[in-house]
N, C-alpha and C positions, 0 to 999 in steps of 0.2 A: 504493499500499499504506499502511496506517496506522502512522504511526510512533512509536516511543518513546525516550526518552533516560533514561539512568539516570546519574546524575552520583555517581561516586566506586566505585570497585572494591573496596570490601572484600567479604566473606562475605555482607553484605547486599544489597549491590550486585550481585554476580555471580549470587546465587540468584534476584534479583528479575528480572535480564536472561533469563534461562534459562526462568523462568515465563511471562514476557512474550512469549517468542519461541514457546513452546507454545499460548498464546493466539493468536498468527497476527500478532503485530505485529513491523515491521521493527524491530529493535534497534540502538542505537548505547550505547557505554558510556565515559564519559569518566573519567579520573583523573589527577590530578596527580604521581603517584608513577612512578618508571621501570618499573615491573611492576605487575600486578594484585596484588591481596591485601590492600588497606589497610595496616592495621598488622601483617599476615601477610608482610612483606618477607621476602627471604633476603639475608643478607650472606656475602660470602666473602672472606677475609683470611689471607694466607699459608699455604695449602691446606687450612684449616679453614674449615666450613660452619656457619651460624648461622640458625636460625630467630630471627626479631625478633619475632613476636608470639606468638599462643596456639598452645599444644603439645597441649590435652588434649581429645580427642573422647569425647564422652559418650552422642550420640544418633547413631549412624552411620545408622539409615535415614533422616534427613532428607538427606544426601547421596545416598543410594540413590535417593531419589525424586526428585531432580533429574535423575538419568540416565534412570530409567525413564519419565520423563515424555516422552523422546524413544525409547523403544526400545533406550536402551542400559543395560549394566550397569558399575555402579562400579568393580566390582572389575577390568574389563578396562583401566580408566586408572588406577588407584592401589590399593595394598593397605593395608588395615588389620590391625594387629597386636593382640591383647588384650596388656595388661598386667599382670604380675603382682610385687610388688604395686603397686597403684595408686598410692599415695604411701607414703613413708617419713617419719613426723615423728620428727625428734630433739630432744628439751629440752635445756633449758640445763643441766641435770646431767649428760646423756650419756645417759640413757634412750632407748631406739627404739622405737617403736610401728608396724608395719606393717600398713598399712590396705589391703584387698581381697581378691580371690580369693573364695571361698564364704562364706556369712554364717557357717559354722561356723569358718571360718579367722580371721574378725575377731572372734567370741565368744572363740576361744582366746587371741587377744591381749588383749583387754579383761580376760579373768580375771588375765592374767599384771600387771596393774595393779591392780585392784579385782574381785575376782569378785562384788560386790551390784551392779556396772553391766552384767552380762551380760543378765539380764532387763530392765533399763532401756534397755538397747540395743535390744532386740526390740520393745518400747513405742515407743521412737522412729523407729524404722524403719516400724512400723505407723501411726503418726501421720505422717510425712513420706509415706507411701502414698497417704493419702486427700488431702494437700494436691496431693500430685502428678496425682490424677485429677481433681481440679477444676483446679489451675493451670498444668497442663501441659497432659492429656489432651483437657480441655473448653475451655479458654481462650486457649492458647498462639497459635492463629491465628485468633482473633475478634477482630475491631475493636471498639475502644473510644471511639469517636469521638460516641458518644451517651450521655449521662449516665445514661438509663434501662438501658443495659446493664451500668452499676456498680452502680446502685439493686439490680438484680435479684441481683445475686452478694452484696450486703450480708447476707442471713441464713445462707449458706452461710460465708463468711469471719467472721462471728462464732462460728459452730459451733465452725469449726476454730481459733478463737482467734487468728487472723491480726493481731490486733491486738498479741500479745505480739512482741517482737523474738527474732530467731535464738538469741541468748543466753538469754532465759527460757525458751523451749522447750526447749533442750538442759538446761538446768539442772533443768529440769521431770522427766526422766528420767535424767541422768546425775550421780553424785556425786563422783567423782573429780575432782581440779581440772584435772589433765594430761588427762585425757580430755574434758573441759569443752572446753579448748582445740581439743584436735583436731577433736571434731564441730560447732565453731562456726566454723570459718575460712573455709569455704566461700561466705561472702559476698562476701569478700575476693576471690575469683576472679572477680567480676561487679561490684566497684567499691565495696563497702558495708562498711560496720563493723558488725559481729555485733552491737554494742550499741544501735544505732540502726535496721539493717536489718528490714524487716518479716518475719515469721517464714512468710509466702508462699515464701519463698526457702529453708525447711526441705525444701522438694519435691526440692532437690539432693541430698539421702540418698539417696531412693529412685531418682532419676535416674540416679545411678550405681550402685546396686544393680541396677537393671533391664537396663542394658546394659554395664556394666563400662567401663574405662576403655582407651581405643583409642589407637595412635600411627599416624600415617601415614608408611608405609615410605618414605624420601627426606624427611620432614619434612613440616610443615605446607606449605612451599614445594611440595612435590610434589602435594598436594592442589589447591593453587592452580593450579599447571600442568594438573591433570587437568580442573578446569572450563575453564581458557582453551582447551585441546584443544576441548572439548565446544562452546564458543561461537564458536570457528573453524570447526567442522563444522556448526553452526546457521547460519553465515552472519553471526552478531554481528560488527558492526564495534567494533572496540578503539582506542579513541584514549589513548595514555598521555602524559606528560610534558605535560599539560594540563589546565589548572586554570580551573574555572568561574569565572566574575566575579559573574553575575548571572543569575536566573531571569526569562525574557521572560515579559512579563503582557500580555495584549490583553483588552479587556472582560471583566476578573475572570477570565480564564482563562491558565494556563501554557499558552505556546506554543512554547517552546523555551530556549536558554540564549546567554548570551553569555560567550564565554573571554576571559582576560586579554589574549590576541594579537589579540583583534578579531574572530576568526571566529565566526559564528553557526550553530547548528544548529537548525533549527526541528523541532517535533515536537507531536503532538497529545496525547500524554501524557508527562508529566515525572517520574520518580521520584529522590529525594533520598537518597543513602546519606552525607549528609554530618551533621557533628554538628549536631542540632538549632538550638542556642544560635547556631551561626556561620551557621547558614542564615537564621534569624530576623532576628539583627542586621546581616549583610553581605550576603546575597543577594536580599532582598526588601526593598522599600520600606514605612516604617513602614503607611501606607495601603492596602497588599496585604494585610494580615494581623489577626486579629481580636485585641480586647482582650485576651481569654485568653492568644493566644500570646504577645503582649508581657509580660504579666505572668508567663508561666513562664521568659521569657527574662529576664527582671530578678530573679527571685528564686528559681527551682529551685537547689538545691544539688549541688554539682559532686562527683565523686568523688575519689578520691585521686589523686597523680600517682604517676609509677614511674619509678625508677631502675633501669636494665638494666645489668649490667655483662655483656660477652661476652669469652669467654677460652678459649685452647687451650694445652694442656698436652705436654710432650714424654713423658709417662708416662702410665700408665693408672692410674686410681684403681679397680679390680675390686670395693669394697666400696659404692662409691657406687649407690644405686638410680637409676633413670631419672627418678623424680620426688621431691625431699626436702623436704621443709619443714622449716627451722631455728627453732624457736621460742625467742626470748630471755628472760631474767628475767621483764621485764615484758610485760603483756598488755593489761589494761584502759587502762592508763594510756599506754602507748606508742600505741595505737589513738587515744584520745583526742588526743596530741600532733600522729599524723598527720594526723586529720580536722578538727582544729580548733585547732591549734596556728600559731604565727607564725615558728617556726624549725625547723631540723634537728633532731630527736630526738638524743641523745647515744649511743643504741644503736638496734638493728633486729632485726626477724625477717626471715627470708630465704626465698626459694623458689629452689631451685637445680634445673636441667634439666641433665640429661647424657644427651643422645639417642645418644651412643655405647655406652651400657648396652644399646641395642637395634639400632642402626643404625649400624656401624662406618664407613660411607662418610662421616659427619661429619668424621672428622680422619683424617690420614695412619696409615700402620700404625703401632702401638706408642703412639697418643696418644689423647688424650680431647678433646672439645668441650664447654663449657658455656656457659650464661648462667645468672647470678643475678639474681634481682629483689628488689628492697627498695621496700616500701610508704613514699611519702614523701609529705608535704604538695604541694599542686598549687600552680601560679603564683601563686594568691591569699596565700599566706604570705609573698610576697616575698624568697624564698632568692636569693641571688647564687649560682647556679650555675656562673657562669664560674670560681668558686673553690672552693665547697663540691663540685663535682662529682669533682674530683681529689682532696680530700679524704675523702669518702666511698669511693671507689673505694680508696683504700689500706686505710682502716679495714676495709672488707669482707674485702681480700684477705688482711691480718694476721688476722683474726679466725679466717677459712678455714683458714689455713696453720695456726695452733694447735689447731683442732678436726677438721673434716670431712675436710679436705685437706691432710695434713701436708706442710710445706715447699714449698707453693704457690708462694711467691714465688720460689723457686731452679726451678722448674719450667715457669713461664710462658714461652710462645713469642711469644705475641701477645696483646692485649687492648685494648677500646675500650667506651664507654658511651653510651648516651642517657639525657637527664634530661627532666624535664618541658618544658622548651624547645624540645627537640627535638618532641616530640609536638605541641606546638603549632605550630609551623614545618612540618615532614613533612606532618602531616595535618590541619591547621586545626583541634585539637583546642581546645575553648574552655578557658581557662585551665590547658591542658597536662594536662587530666584523662586517667589512664589509660582511664576508661569511660564517657566523657559523664556525663550527672546520675545522681547517688547513687540507690540502689534504696530509697527511705523508702515508707513506705505512703503518703505525701502525694504522691508522685511514682512513683506505679504505676498502671497501668489507666488510666481516664478522668484522673486528674490528670497522667500522664506526655504527652509529646509525643505527639499523635495520628497515627497510619498516614495518614488522610486529612487533608490540609493543613487548618491553622486558618487559610486565606487563600484565594488563587486555587483554583479548580476546576482539575481535572485535574493536579494536585500530590499527590504520596504522598510519605510517609516510609518508611524503613526502617533498620535500624542499631540500635547500642548505645542511643541516647537516646530511641528510641521502643518503643512497646509490641511483646514483650513484655521486653525488656531487653537487658542485655550479656551475652557470653559465647556460643561459637558456636550452641550450640542456640537461646537467644534473637535472635539476630541473622538466622538461617536461617530461622527461624520469623516473623519480622516479614515476611519475602517472601513467607510462605504466607497471610498477611493480605491480601495483596494480590488473591490468586485470589477472596478476596469481595469485593473493593472496585472493582477494575479489570474492565470488560466484555470480553468477546472482542471482538478486531478486527472482524470481521464485523458484531456487534453496534454497534460505535462507527461504523462505515463507513453502515450502513443509518439510523442516528439522523440523520447528517450528509446523507445523500440525502434523508432527509425535510424 
């Protein structure tokens, strides 16, 4: 039977394994973590459960497809629940903006801030839909390893003004300064600075509007478990706590992997769900890759880092929404320091996740489970996280105790945190970046790492650093690109026989 190995068990890797199985391959998936999911690990402490990574599901059909490929129904494995509001924005002056529900609900919220922006928001959504039709519907599952594919899209990209940044696009339609912040933060969900990220990512507005925001009951970890159960039913071999050291190459063809413990797995097709910078720097020899891959590895800018604080309380905070985005007094200046600075900023903006707002199973009865995420510089800034981690933890808890979560310090039961150093160690993320390479125009489509290896044949790339990009829709769509690149197993077998 024709064999395929998937290196990395994140969502891109799991989706690839399921799709390759549907193509007739005998599939093995190898991951260095104790469970599948990549950055979507699950931590359990003192009776509290914490999703470690992504929590927002914006395109549920992508997961439905993976089950339907094998005659299954996703809802038989894991339930999705639509959220309302999708996000709650809390500004530094205490104002609240609830985002989500029907478009009329959003427009009513906008009118409370600035009635002039209601019509502007309608035009913003209309423009976002046009970008969505091109960038997501038409191109998200298309390979871009040929530069001609990029040239073919230039007229449409110019017509949609995708040379603008997300911030410039939002400002063209929205006048209120606080609403401009609320409608421009989406690039941060995929690792980009709104002031630098191409407005191609403005499609996220319509993506959210098209399907809404959902939560997997039991958490993102329950979605991982559902995919793991499907893979086991399909006979996919899962190897955990196993780190791949090298991609094996013979006659310029990937033919397997070498593990750190010395074990070797042979394969006819190898799929990498590894950070591409780590792949090309550490798992392939320079002679085994193209000059373009080497150039990207040297020069592609990384996304910001993430500081994630997980904590449980002995009381319930019923007024806190499932997702809250707490915006500080500074916006542009803070983001500049995060993406381009060399030290930890004195202030912060936060994303607060309270899964117990929807699923009480995350905490003991009468308690709440949270994580709070602060964008921070990646490891290239040289921050000493051994000392700064605890300092930032204390600053965040003190700030939340005085604002969103009164008396938090007195109600903490358990807490711990992850820094960019943990991302580098646990997930082999280059520079401890939270989302691999940044979503700049010069690092998108053909300019991004290709899904078809820029090196050996039979090696393919999926995940946040490849096309189409980071975020759950992006990494799961990167596996759909493989359907256009990897032949069915019987076709591969016939070619070998010939």
